[in-house]
N, C-alpha and C positions, 0 to 999 in steps of 0.2 A: 782457655787461652793460657799459654805458658810464658812466664816472665823470669828469666834467669840469664846471667851474663856468661854462663858456661855452655858452649854449643854442644859439647858431647852429652852433658846432662840433659839438655832440652831434647836432643834426639832420642835418648834412651827413654825418657818419660813419654815422649810422643808415641814411640813404638808400643809402649805398654798400654797407653790409653786407647790408641786406635785399634788395638786387638780386641777391645771390648765392644759388644754390639750396641751398647747404649751411650757411647761416648764418641765425640769427634773433636779433634784439635783444630780450631778455626784460625789460630794466629799465634805468633810468638813475638817476644820483645826481649831485648838484651840490656836495656837500661830502665831505670824507674820512670823517667820522663816518657820514653817510648811506650812503656806499659800503659800509662794514662792515655796517651794519644790513641793507641790501638784499641784499648777497651772502649773508648768513646766511639770509635769508628765501627767496631765489630759487635759491640753489645753482647759479650759472652755471658753464659749463665754462671760460670765459675772461672776465676783467675787463680792459677797456682803461682804464687809470688815468692821469689827469693827475698830475704830480708836485706842482704848486703849486695847492692848493685851500684854501678857508677852513675854519675850525674844526679840521681835522686834515689835515696834508699827505698827499700820496699815498704817501710813503715809509712813514710809520707806518701808514697805512691798509693798504698792501701787507703790512707785517709782521704785522698782526693777522689779515688774511684768510688769508695763507699758513699761519699758525700754527694757525688754527682750522678751516680748510676744505681738507683734503688733496686733494680732487678739483677744486679751483678753481685755475686758473693765471692769473697776472697779467702784462700787458704795460704797461710805462710808455710813455705817449705825451705828449711834452712839447716845449717850445721850447728847453729847456736842453741844450746839447751839452757842457757842462762835465763832466769825468771824475768829479768829486765826486758829482754827482747820479746818474750811471750806477752808480758803485760802490755807493752807499748803497741804491739801490732793488734792485740785484741781491743785495746782502747781505741785504736784507729778504725776499727770496724770489722776486722777479720773474723770469720766464723770458725776457723780451724787453724791448727798449728801442728806441723809435722816435721820431724827430723829427717835429714837426708839419708840417714842410715836405717830408716824404717823399712819394714818388709813391703814388697809391692802391694800385697793385699791391703795393708794399712792405708796406702794412698788411695786405692780404689774405694775403700770403705769411707774414707774422709770425703772424697768428692761426692759420692752418692748421698752421704749424710748431710753435707752442707747444701747440696742442691735441694734436698727435701726441707730445708729450713732448720736443720738441727746443727749442733756444734760438735766439733771433733778435736780432741787434743791427743798428741802422742802420749801413751801411758807413762813414758819415762819423764815427762815434764809435768804431769798432773800434780804431784806432790809439791814441786817447786812453785807452781802457780798458786796452789792453796795457801802455802806459807807466805808467799809474797803478797797475796791479796789481803791477808790479815794485817800486814804492815802498812799498806798504802790505801788510803781512802780517797785523798785528793792529790792532785799534782799541779804544781805551779804552771806547767806548760799549757794548761787549759786556759790561761789568761791570754795566750797569744792567738793572733789571727792565723789563718792558713798561710798567708804570705809571709808572716813573721816566722812561723815554724820552718818554712822552706828556706828562708834566708839564714836562720840560725843554723840549720843543718849544713848549708853550703859554707858558712864561715868556719864551722867546726871541721869541715873537710879540707880546709886550707885555701879556700877560694878568696881572692881579693875582692874589694868592692867593685872594681872594674870588671873582673871576671863574672861576678854575679849580675851586674848590670847588663852585660852583653848576653848572658844566658837567658835572662828573664825579660829582655827587651825593656829595661827600665833605665832611667838616668842614674848616674852615680849619686847624685844628691838624694834621690828617692831611696836608694839602697842605704845610704848613710842615715837617713831619717828612720827607716825600719830598724836598722841596727841599734840606733839610740833608744828606740821604743822597747826593743827586746831587752836591752841591758837594764833599762829603768824598771820594767815590769818584773824582771827576775832578780833584780838587785845584783847584777853582775858588773864588774868594774873594768875588765880587760878581756882580750882574746883568750887568754889562758882560762879564765873563769868560764867563758862560753864553751870552750872545748871540754872542760871537766863536766859541766852541766849536761852537755850533749851525750857524753859517754855514760854518765850515771843514768840517763833517761833513755838509753838505747837508740839514740838518733844517729850515732856513728860508732864504728868500732875502732 
């Protein structure tokens, strides 16, 4: 399954994959939330997931898919070669990370490797991943529940409490409660702190 908000890119990747005798594209999604819904409905073997997507980014989308669908593996496909994005999508459960300027053969190798249960990283990000891993052992975001991470991301993306409540079918009071819990757990004091934390941890660009 392909998850990317750029239609032209999805079509190009679909054409490449469907030219392979051992691959079939069974669905597409253009937002992070749609990716989760379609993955639950279609149960794909592999999801090729963009990191930066509307509504819900690919990192949180990956986290929810990997948590709920044990048989589905995720590959991050993105323009970001920043170690933060690599670290966070791998922490979310992705088995591969590939840059959009990679060769076609790299994507095919990545999909086959991840399908077999192996991991795959773009060679150009491997050094950055190793250096970053040595610097980060634990992350305060692990203290948050899945719902709190989702709300943190939406706040950082500029959504109001009312917007978040409508999107998640929650009351504004419940969103405010989650927001307070996030700020307390992470020792954040205002919206600016939330945005800075989200950027540092690859939750928003």
